[in-house]
C-alpha positions in Angstrom: 10.2 78.2 6.8 6.7 76.9 7.6 6.8 75.1 4.2 10.1 73.3 5.1 8.5 72.3 8.4 5.5 70.8 6.7 7.5 69.0 4.0 9.6 67.2 6.7 6.5 66.7 8.9 8.1 68.4 11.9 5.7 69.2 14.6 5.2 72.7 15.7 6.8 74.1 18.9 7.1 77.6 20.2 10.9 77.9 19.6 11.1 75.7 16.5 11.0 78.5 14.0 11.9 82.1 14.9 12.0 84.9 12.3 15.1 87.1 12.6 14.3 90.0 10.4 17.2 91.9 8.8 17.4 95.5 10.0 19.1 97.5 7.3 21.8 95.1 6.2 22.3 93.1 9.4 20.5 90.9 11.9 19.6 92.6 15.1 22.4 92.6 17.7 19.9 91.5 20.3 19.8 88.1 18.5 23.4 87.4 19.1 23.1 85.4 22.3 20.2 83.3 20.9 21.8 82.7 17.5 25.1 81.7 19.1 23.6 78.8 21.0 24.9 75.4 19.9 21.6 73.9 19.0 20.3 76.9 17.0 20.6 76.6 13.2 19.9 79.6 11.0 18.6 79.5 7.4 19.4 82.4 5.1 17.3 82.2 2.0 19.2 82.2 -1.3 17.1 85.0 -2.9 18.4 87.5 -0.3 20.2 90.5 -1.9 23.8 89.4 -2.2 25.2 92.6 -0.5 22.9 92.1 2.5 23.7 88.3 2.6 27.4 89.1 2.7 26.9 91.3 5.8 24.7 88.7 7.4 27.3 86.0 6.6 30.0 88.0 8.3 27.8 88.6 11.3 26.9 84.9 11.7 30.5 83.9 11.3 31.4 86.3 14.0 28.8 84.7 16.2 30.6 81.4 15.8 28.4 79.8 13.2 29.6 77.7 10.2 27.8 77.6 6.9 27.0 75.2 4.1 25.1 76.0 1.0 22.0 73.9 0.0 21.6 73.9 -3.8 19.0 72.4 -6.1 19.8 69.8 -8.8 20.5 72.6 -11.2 23.1 74.1 -8.8 21.0 77.1 -7.8 21.5 78.2 -4.2 18.3 77.6 -2.3 19.5 78.6 1.1 22.5 78.7 3.5 22.4 76.6 6.6 24.3 78.1 9.5 25.2 75.8 12.4 27.6 75.2 15.2 30.7 73.6 13.7 30.1 70.2 15.3 26.7 70.0 13.6 28.2 69.9 10.1 26.6 66.5 9.5 23.3 68.4 9.0 24.7 69.5 5.6 25.4 66.0 4.3 
């Protein structure tokens, strides 16, 4: 994520990038309140194991997030961008 931050020249801030490590095949339940906030977006990297990603996807959907996939010019999934539904413009 720090690479994305540097590419877009986004200044650093304490809450700008937070790592939510997967525990087993899920995000920690303690992250639910934080991840559910309207202004929080979550990036799930495309190279994550597909079985784990399916579990994380279901979890984020349950937390009220919507997802769009960001693909490269060749159509390869780079990452998923999870957001509050009204922030869908981020995917365009």
